[in-house]
N, CA and C of each residue as an Amber inpcrd file, in Angstrom:
protein
   498
   0.8340000  -1.1410000   0.0000000   0.0000000   0.0000000   0.0000000
   0.9010000   1.2310000   0.0000000   0.8340000   2.0740000  -1.0530000
   1.7210000   3.2350000  -1.1620000   1.3340000   4.2990000  -0.1530000
   2.3390000   5.0110000   0.2620000   2.1430000   6.0560000   1.2630000
   1.7030000   7.3320000   0.5640000   0.5720000   7.8580000   1.0020000
   0.1100000   9.1490000   0.4890000   0.0050000  10.1020000   1.6670000
   0.7070000  11.1810000   1.5850000   0.6790000  12.1160000   2.7170000
  -0.7010000  12.7330000   2.8610000  -1.1280000  12.8710000   4.0980000
  -2.4070000  13.5170000   4.3810000  -2.1310000  14.8870000   4.9770000
  -2.9980000  15.8550000   4.6710000  -2.7430000  17.2070000   5.1860000
  -2.8610000  17.2350000   6.7140000  -1.9430000  17.9320000   7.3230000
  -1.9630000  18.1330000   8.7620000  -1.2730000  17.0190000   9.5370000
  -0.7540000  16.0140000   8.8810000  -0.0570000  14.9310000   9.5880000
   1.3900000  14.9120000   9.1430000   2.2630000  14.6310000  10.0430000
   3.6750000  14.5300000   9.6740000   3.9380000  13.1470000   9.0960000
   5.0580000  13.0180000   8.4520000   5.4230000  11.7190000   7.8760000
   5.5750000  10.6630000   8.9660000   6.0380000  11.0180000  10.1310000
   6.2150000  10.0650000  11.2230000   4.8610000   9.5600000  11.6930000
   3.8970000  10.4710000  11.8030000   2.5530000  10.0410000  12.2230000
   1.9270000   9.1170000  11.1770000   2.1430000   9.4680000   9.9340000
   1.5860000   8.6480000   8.8570000   2.2210000   7.2580000   8.8620000
   3.5210000   7.2090000   9.0950000   4.2160000   5.9260000   9.1230000
   3.7190000   5.0850000  10.2950000   3.5350000   5.7180000  11.4510000
   3.0600000   5.0080000  12.6370000   1.6610000   4.4730000  12.4090000
   0.8110000   5.2770000  11.7530000  -0.5550000   4.8220000  11.4770000
  -0.5470000   3.6440000  10.5170000   0.2840000   3.7260000   9.4750000
   0.3770000   2.6300000   8.5070000   0.9170000   1.3680000   9.1700000
   1.9080000   1.5180000  10.0440000   2.4750000   0.3610000  10.7540000
   1.4350000  -0.2540000  11.6710000   0.6480000   0.5830000  12.3320000
  -0.4090000   0.0700000  13.2100000  -1.4440000  -0.7100000  12.4400000
  -1.8100000  -0.1880000  11.2600000  -2.7780000  -0.9010000  10.4210000
  -2.2120000  -2.2490000   9.9700000  -0.9350000  -2.2440000   9.6190000
  -0.2870000  -3.4860000   9.1730000  -0.2410000  -4.5020000  10.3150000
   0.0700000  -4.0520000  11.5130000   0.1200000  -4.9520000  12.6750000
  -1.2670000  -5.5300000  12.9420000  -2.3050000  -4.6600000  12.8770000
  -3.6720000  -5.1540000  13.0690000  -4.0500000  -6.1950000  12.0260000
  -3.6430000  -5.9320000  10.7900000  -3.9540000  -6.8760000   9.7010000
  -3.2690000  -8.2190000   9.9310000  -1.9980000  -8.2050000  10.3660000
  -1.2570000  -9.4530000  10.6370000  -1.9000000 -10.1940000  11.7990000
  -2.2850000  -9.4860000  12.8630000  -2.9050000 -10.1500000  14.0080000
  -4.2480000 -10.7770000  13.6240000  -5.0230000 -10.0880000  12.8150000
  -6.2950000 -10.6500000  12.3570000  -6.0660000 -11.8990000  11.5260000
  -5.0440000 -11.8720000  10.6830000  -4.7220000 -13.0430000   9.8550000
  -4.3100000 -14.2190000  10.7340000  -3.5180000 -13.9480000  11.7450000
  -3.0670000 -15.0140000  12.6540000  -4.2630000 -15.5920000  13.4040000
  -5.1550000 -14.7270000  13.8820000  -6.3230000 -15.2130000  14.6180000
  -7.2550000 -16.0000000  13.7060000  -7.3610000 -15.5980000  12.4500000
  -8.2010000 -16.3360000  11.5110000  -7.6150000 -17.7050000  11.1980000
  -6.2820000 -17.8000000  11.1340000  -5.6220000 -19.0640000  10.7910000
  -5.4930000 -19.9980000  11.9860000  -5.5880000 -19.4950000  13.1890000
  -5.3560000 -20.3050000  14.3780000  -6.2980000 -21.4940000  14.5020000
  -7.6040000 -21.3480000  14.3390000  -8.4670000 -22.5410000  14.4430000
  -8.1420000 -23.5850000  13.3770000  -7.7580000 -23.1620000  12.1990000
  -7.3940000 -24.0880000  11.1350000  -6.1190000 -24.8490000  11.5110000
  -5.1730000 -24.1430000  12.1030000  -3.9230000 -24.7990000  12.4870000
  -4.1840000 -25.8600000  13.5450000  -5.0840000 -25.5960000  14.4810000
  -5.3910000 -26.5940000  15.5040000  -6.0580000 -27.8190000  14.8950000
  -6.9230000 -27.5930000  13.9260000  -7.6190000 -28.7160000  13.2960000
  -6.6570000 -29.5740000  12.4830000  -5.5520000 -28.9850000  12.0130000
  -4.6020000 -29.7310000  11.1820000  -3.5410000 -30.4560000  11.9900000
  -3.5520000 -30.3420000  13.3040000  -2.5450000 -31.0280000  14.1140000
  -2.6560000 -32.5260000  13.9210000  -1.4990000 -33.1680000  13.9130000
  -1.4560000 -34.6100000  13.6760000  -1.5500000 -35.3730000  14.9810000
  -1.9340000 -36.5980000  14.8520000  -1.9990000 -37.4850000  16.0010000
  -0.5930000 -37.6990000  16.5450000  -0.4300000 -37.8000000  17.8660000
   0.9170000 -38.0310000  18.4090000   1.4690000 -39.4090000  18.0430000
   0.6430000 -40.2970000  17.5250000   1.0930000 -41.6470000  17.1630000
   1.4540000 -41.7710000  15.6980000   1.2730000 -40.7100000  14.9190000
   1.5040000 -40.7940000  13.4870000   2.9670000 -41.0850000  13.1610000
   3.8860000 -40.3150000  13.7190000   5.3060000 -40.4990000  13.4070000
   5.8100000 -41.8530000  13.9130000   5.5550000 -42.2270000  15.1890000
   5.9980000 -43.5650000  15.6130000   5.3510000 -44.6870000  14.8060000
   4.0960000 -44.5050000  14.4240000   3.4210000 -45.5320000  13.6210000
   4.0670000 -45.7040000  12.2660000   4.3760000 -44.5980000  11.6140000
   5.0330000 -44.6620000  10.3010000   6.4190000 -45.2880000  10.4360000
   7.1740000 -44.8790000  11.4700000   8.4960000 -45.4680000  11.6820000
   8.4070000 -46.9690000  11.9620000   7.3850000 -47.3890000  12.7090000
   7.2030000 -48.8180000  12.9780000   6.9300000 -49.6060000  11.7170000
   6.0900000 -49.0680000  10.8500000   5.7900000 -49.7450000   9.5830000
   7.0460000 -49.8340000   8.7200000   7.8230000 -48.7660000   8.6780000
   9.0710000 -48.7840000   7.9040000  10.0300000 -49.8240000   8.4760000
  10.1420000 -49.8930000   9.8020000  11.0300000 -50.8680000  10.4310000
  10.6200000 -52.2950000  10.0860000   9.3380000 -52.5910000  10.1850000
   8.8520000 -53.9410000   9.8630000   9.1360000 -54.2800000   8.4060000
   8.9230000 -53.3280000   7.5160000   9.1850000 -53.5740000   6.0880000
  10.6610000 -53.8470000   5.8380000  11.5450000 -53.0600000   6.4580000
  12.9880000 -53.2650000   6.2750000  13.4100000 -54.6080000   6.8610000
  12.8850000 -54.9570000   8.0220000  13.2350000 -56.2450000   8.6350000
  12.7660000 -57.4000000   7.7640000  11.5570000 -57.3180000   7.2410000
  11.0520000 -58.3800000   6.3680000  11.8860000 -58.4890000   5.1090000
  12.2800000 -57.3660000   4.5540000  13.1180000 -57.3660000   3.3540000
  14.4600000 -58.0410000   3.6430000  15.0810000 -57.7460000   4.7990000
  16.3610000 -58.3600000   5.1510000  16.2260000 -59.8600000   5.3610000
  15.1480000 -60.2840000   6.0030000  14.9290000 -61.7270000   6.1940000
  14.7830000 -62.4110000   4.8460000  14.0330000 -61.8000000   3.9630000
  13.8530000 -62.3820000   2.6310000  15.1870000 -62.4550000   1.8890000
  15.9940000 -61.4000000   1.9810000  17.3030000 -61.4150000   1.3150000
  18.2180000 -62.4850000   1.8890000  18.2070000 -62.6380000   3.2200000
  19.0600000 -63.6490000   3.8380000  18.6500000 -65.0520000   3.4230000
  17.3580000 -65.2960000   3.3510000  16.9040000 -66.6230000   2.9400000
  17.2150000 -66.8730000   1.4780000  17.0710000 -65.8660000   0.6500000
  17.3100000 -66.0320000  -0.7800000  18.8000000 -66.1990000  -1.0650000
  19.6480000 -65.5550000  -0.2280000  21.0760000 -65.5790000  -0.5080000
  21.8410000 -66.6200000   0.3030000  21.1620000 -67.3540000   1.1960000
  21.8920000 -68.3050000   2.0210000  22.3670000 -69.4730000   1.1650000
  23.6710000 -69.6840000   1.1630000  24.2070000 -70.7680000   0.3460000
  23.9180000 -72.1320000   0.9730000  23.7330000 -73.0940000   0.1520000
  23.5370000 -74.4640000   0.6180000  24.8990000 -75.1120000   0.7840000
  25.0280000 -75.9210000   1.8320000  26.2830000 -76.6110000   2.0840000
  26.4380000 -77.7840000   1.1360000  27.6600000 -77.9690000   0.6810000
  27.9380000 -79.1650000  -0.1100000  27.9360000 -80.3660000   0.8340000
  27.9640000 -81.5560000   0.2850000  27.9620000 -82.7670000   1.1150000
  29.1990000 -82.7990000   2.0130000  30.3400000 -82.3760000   1.4910000
  31.5720000 -82.3630000   2.2810000  31.4840000 -81.3490000   3.4120000
  30.9590000 -80.1650000   3.1000000  30.8270000 -79.1340000   4.1310000
  29.8270000 -79.5620000   5.1990000  28.7450000 -80.2040000   4.7920000
  27.7500000 -80.6740000   5.7520000  28.3530000 -81.7490000   6.6540000
  29.1540000 -82.6200000   6.0880000  29.8100000 -83.6640000   6.8840000
  30.7830000 -83.0540000   7.8800000  31.5360000 -82.0510000   7.4330000
  32.4610000 -81.3680000   8.3540000  31.6930000 -80.6550000   9.4690000
  30.5970000 -80.0000000   9.1090000  29.7900000 -79.3090000  10.1240000
  29.2560000 -80.3090000  11.1440000  28.7900000 -81.4570000  10.6710000
  28.3240000 -82.5010000  11.5890000  29.4780000 -83.0060000  12.4480000
  30.6520000 -83.1380000  11.8380000  31.8300000 -83.5790000  12.5900000
  32.1880000 -82.6130000  13.7030000  32.1270000 -81.3220000  13.4120000
  32.4050000 -80.3130000  14.4420000  31.3630000 -80.4090000  15.5500000
  30.1080000 -80.5530000  15.1760000  29.0340000 -80.6630000  16.1580000
  29.2300000 -81.8970000  17.0440000  29.5680000 -83.0230000  16.4350000
  29.8210000 -84.2540000  17.2030000  31.0250000 -84.0560000  18.1130000
  32.0880000 -83.4150000  17.5940000  33.2900000 -83.1890000  18.3970000
  32.9760000 -82.3210000  19.6160000  32.2370000 -81.2370000  19.4080000
  31.8800000 -80.3570000  20.5270000  31.0370000 -81.1180000  21.5470000
  30.1260000 -81.9340000  21.0780000  29.2910000 -82.7230000  21.9820000
  30.1390000 -83.7200000  22.7780000  31.1330000 -84.3480000  22.1370000
  32.0010000 -85.2890000  22.8620000  32.7720000 -84.5740000  23.9590000
  33.2290000 -83.3630000  23.6710000  33.9700000 -82.6130000  24.6810000
  33.0640000 -82.2470000  25.8540000  31.8130000 -81.9130000  25.5720000
  30.8620000 -81.5920000  26.6380000  30.5680000 -82.8310000  27.4890000
  30.4060000 -83.9770000  26.8390000  30.1450000 -85.2260000  27.5680000
  31.3510000 -85.5940000  28.4210000  32.5500000 -85.4710000  27.8600000
  33.7760000 -85.7660000  28.6240000  33.8940000 -84.8300000  29.8300000
  33.5740000 -83.5570000  29.6290000  33.6240000 -82.6010000  30.7410000
  32.6110000 -82.9420000  31.8200000  31.4210000 -83.3340000  31.4220000
  30.3890000 -83.7330000  32.3740000  30.8560000 -84.9630000  33.1580000
  31.4160000 -85.9470000  32.4530000  31.8690000 -87.1830000  33.1140000
  32.9970000 -86.8860000  34.0990000  33.9160000 -85.9980000  33.7250000
  35.0200000 -85.6590000  34.6280000  34.5060000 -84.9410000  35.8800000
  33.4890000 -84.1220000  35.7260000  32.9650000 -83.3560000  36.8500000
  32.0620000 -84.1880000  37.7550000  31.2350000 -85.0730000  37.1710000
  30.2460000 -85.8180000  37.9500000  30.6250000 -87.2720000  38.2320000
  31.6320000 -87.7710000  37.5670000  32.0610000 -89.1450000  37.8160000
  31.2580000 -90.1960000  37.0650000  30.3450000 -89.7890000  36.2070000
  29.5640000 -90.7330000  35.3930000  29.1160000 -90.0280000  34.1180000
  28.7050000 -90.8290000  33.1470000  28.2420000 -90.2740000  31.8690000
  26.8530000 -89.6590000  32.0430000  26.5700000 -88.5990000  31.3170000
  25.2160000 -88.0370000  31.3840000  24.2170000 -88.9930000  30.7370000
  22.9830000 -88.9360000  31.1950000  21.9440000 -89.7760000  30.6000000
  21.5190000 -89.2530000  29.2410000  21.5560000 -87.9200000  29.1020000
  21.1670000 -87.2840000  27.8390000  22.1920000 -86.2010000  27.5110000
  22.2630000 -85.8160000  26.2490000  23.1700000 -84.7420000  25.8550000
  22.8000000 -83.4280000  26.5330000  21.5130000 -83.1940000  26.7380000
  21.0690000 -81.9650000  27.3810000  21.6490000 -81.8300000  28.7840000
  21.8790000 -82.9760000  29.4720000  22.4770000 -82.9380000  30.8050000
  23.8980000 -82.3880000  30.7490000  24.5760000 -82.5810000  29.6320000
  25.9420000 -82.0760000  29.4480000  25.9390000 -80.6730000  28.8520000
  24.7510000 -80.1050000  28.6320000  24.6640000 -78.7470000  28.1020000
  24.6200000 -78.6630000  26.5910000  24.3300000 -79.7730000  25.9190000
  24.2710000 -79.7820000  24.4620000  22.8130000 -79.8740000  24.0310000
  22.3890000 -78.8700000  23.2700000  21.0180000 -78.8670000  22.7490000
  21.1020000 -78.9880000  21.2330000  21.2250000 -80.2050000  20.7670000
  21.3380000 -80.4730000  19.3310000  20.4400000 -81.6500000  19.0000000
  19.2130000 -81.3760000  18.5470000  18.2670000 -82.4670000  18.3010000
  18.6950000 -83.3980000  17.1670000  19.6270000 -82.9720000  16.3210000
  20.0800000 -83.8240000  15.2230000  21.0870000 -84.8800000  15.6640000
  21.5810000 -84.7670000  16.8820000  22.5690000 -85.7350000  17.3690000
  21.8870000 -86.8680000  18.1150000  22.4430000 -88.0510000  17.9380000
  21.9800000 -89.2220000  18.6830000  23.0720000 -89.5880000  19.6770000
  22.6800000 -89.7520000  20.9310000  23.6270000 -90.0420000  22.0090000
  23.2190000 -91.3290000  22.6960000  24.2440000 -92.1260000  22.9900000
  23.9850000 -93.3750000  23.7070000  25.0680000 -93.5440000  24.7630000
  24.6360000 -93.5700000  26.0300000  25.5700000 -93.8140000  27.1280000
  25.7630000 -95.3140000  27.2630000  26.9900000 -95.7290000  27.4750000
  27.3240000 -97.1400000  27.6300000  28.0530000 -97.3170000  28.9490000
  28.1920000 -98.5430000  29.3770000  28.8680000 -98.8160000  30.6500000
  30.3220000 -98.3460000  30.6130000  30.9850000 -98.5080000  29.4740000
  32.3970000 -98.1410000  29.3750000  32.6330000 -96.8500000  28.5860000
  31.5850000 -96.1090000  28.2650000  31.7920000 -94.8840000  27.4880000
  30.4900000 -94.3580000  26.9160000  30.5910000 -93.8710000  25.7020000
  29.4250000 -93.2900000  25.0350000  29.6520000 -93.3270000  23.5360000
  28.5920000 -93.0690000  22.8000000  28.6750000 -92.9430000  21.3480000
  27.7620000 -91.7880000  20.9330000  28.2540000 -90.9750000  20.0240000
  27.4720000 -89.8540000  19.4980000  27.4910000 -89.9460000  17.9860000
  26.3310000 -89.7820000  17.3710000  26.2280000 -89.8590000  15.9190000
  25.3710000 -88.7090000  15.3980000  25.6770000 -88.3210000  14.1680000
  24.8510000 -87.3580000  13.4420000  24.5830000 -87.9570000  12.0800000
  23.3280000 -87.9760000  11.6640000  22.9670000 -88.5340000  10.3610000
  22.2750000 -87.4410000   9.5680000  22.7860000 -87.1950000   8.3510000
  22.1850000 -86.1950000   7.4690000  22.2250000 -86.7520000   6.0500000
  21.0870000 -86.7740000   5.4250000  20.9790000 -87.2230000   4.0290000
  21.6450000 -88.5750000   3.8060000  21.4780000 -89.4710000   4.7570000
  22.0020000 -90.8260000   4.6070000  23.4710000 -90.9820000   4.9860000
  24.1880000 -89.8870000   5.2320000  25.5940000 -89.9630000   5.6340000
  25.6800000 -89.7890000   7.1400000  26.4580000 -90.6650000   7.7860000
  26.5590000 -90.6270000   9.2420000  27.9580000 -90.2200000   9.6750000
  28.0040000 -89.4640000  10.7420000  29.2490000 -89.1350000  11.4210000
  29.1160000 -89.7600000  12.7950000  30.0930000 -90.5820000  13.1560000
  29.9910000 -91.3550000  14.3920000  31.2780000 -91.2000000  15.1860000
  31.1150000 -91.0210000  16.5010000  32.2640000 -90.9750000  17.4040000
  31.9110000 -91.7620000  18.6480000  32.8240000 -92.6480000  19.0450000
  32.6730000 -93.4090000  20.2870000  33.8460000 -93.0450000  21.1940000
  33.6690000 -93.2270000  22.4850000  34.6940000 -92.8110000  23.4450000
  36.0430000 -93.4560000  23.1820000  36.0400000 -94.6600000  22.6690000
  37.3190000 -95.3450000  22.4320000  38.0230000 -94.8570000  21.1610000
  37.3440000 -94.0610000  20.3400000  37.9620000 -93.5350000  19.1200000
  39.0260000 -92.4980000  19.4630000  40.0130000 -92.4000000  18.6030000
  41.0650000 -91.3990000  18.7610000  40.5530000 -90.0570000  18.2170000
  40.6390000 -89.0360000  19.0250000  40.1180000 -87.7280000  18.6480000
  40.8550000 -87.1760000  17.4240000  42.1800000 -87.3240000  17.4010000
  42.9520000 -86.8050000  16.2720000  42.5600000 -87.4920000  14.9660000
  42.3980000 -88.8090000  14.9980000  41.9860000 -89.5300000  13.7920000
  40.5920000 -89.0820000  13.3460000  39.7040000 -88.9000000  14.2970000
  38.3530000 -88.4530000  13.9740000  38.3900000 -87.0870000  13.2760000
  39.1580000 -86.1700000  13.8210000  39.2230000 -84.8250000  13.2430000
  39.8650000 -84.8380000  11.8560000  40.8520000 -85.6640000  11.6710000
  41.4930000 -85.7590000  10.3490000  40.5210000 -86.3720000   9.3470000
  39.7990000 -87.4320000   9.7500000  38.8100000 -88.0520000   8.8580000
  37.7340000 -87.0570000   8.4320000  37.3460000 -86.1850000   9.3420000
  36.3130000 -85.1990000   9.0460000  36.8580000 -84.0240000   8.2300000
  38.1570000 -83.9040000   8.1400000  38.7450000 -82.7710000   7.4400000
  38.7160000 -81.5080000   8.2810000  38.6000000 -81.6840000   9.5770000
  38.5510000 -80.5350000  10.4830000  39.9510000 -80.0630000  10.8270000
  40.8720000 -80.9880000  10.9530000  42.2390000 -80.6500000  11.3270000
  43.1840000 -81.1730000  10.2510000  44.2780000 -80.4660000  10.0220000
  45.2570000 -80.9730000   9.0560000  45.9210000 -82.2400000   9.5810000
  46.3960000 -83.1050000   8.6940000  46.9550000 -84.3960000   9.1140000
  48.1400000 -84.3020000  10.0650000  48.8770000 -83.1820000  10.0730000
  50.0500000 -83.0990000  10.9310000  49.7550000 -82.4720000  12.2930000
  48.5260000 -82.1560000  12.5830000  48.2030000 -81.5350000  13.8660000
  47.7640000 -82.5950000  14.8650000  47.8810000 -82.2500000  16.1160000
  47.4010000 -83.1280000  17.1740000  46.6110000 -82.2990000  18.1740000
  45.6950000 -82.9630000  18.8210000  44.8920000 -82.2850000  19.8400000
  45.7300000 -82.1460000  21.1060000  45.7810000 -80.9450000  21.6560000
  46.6030000 -80.7950000  22.8910000  45.9950000 -81.6150000  24.0230000
  46.8570000 -82.2360000  24.7860000  46.3960000 -83.0400000  25.9070000
  46.3010000 -82.1660000  27.1410000  45.2880000 -82.4180000  27.9380000
  45.1020000 -81.6560000  29.1600000  45.9370000 -82.3230000  30.2480000
  46.8210000 -81.5410000  30.8420000  47.6760000 -82.0650000  31.9110000
  47.0750000 -81.5980000  33.2320000  46.7470000 -82.5580000  34.1080000
  46.1460000 -82.1680000  35.4120000  47.1240000 -81.4800000  36.3190000
């Protein structure tokens, strides 16, 4: 709005009057917009809800990618994995026997939770087996640990298992 001088008023008075009118106009605009602004407020759960949906989508996408990209073990790798599992179970059984003076009744008693393993306690020892796709990995207490590990391809032929000295 251009300034037009009015007779009998100084430029300062005219400027003050124009500024006052402008301030009144801005305040009226703010008061008119205020009820609309309140009506447009968002729910306090909108942002967390959107973030939750995004998180679930990303997690599902990652699970799908992991399943699609997970490599299948070859027969040799599966046999070695079973051999490692059997070896770890034998060590747990041996530790249980050394601590309690007798063989555990079940692998779970020795702290091994592997449903794919078969365990049999015997009067003079134990036997642990893993069977996958018709191939079996078997270890009995009388077997030599080093030979077992070499047969499984877990240890190189020139290595030996360190002996525990009491």
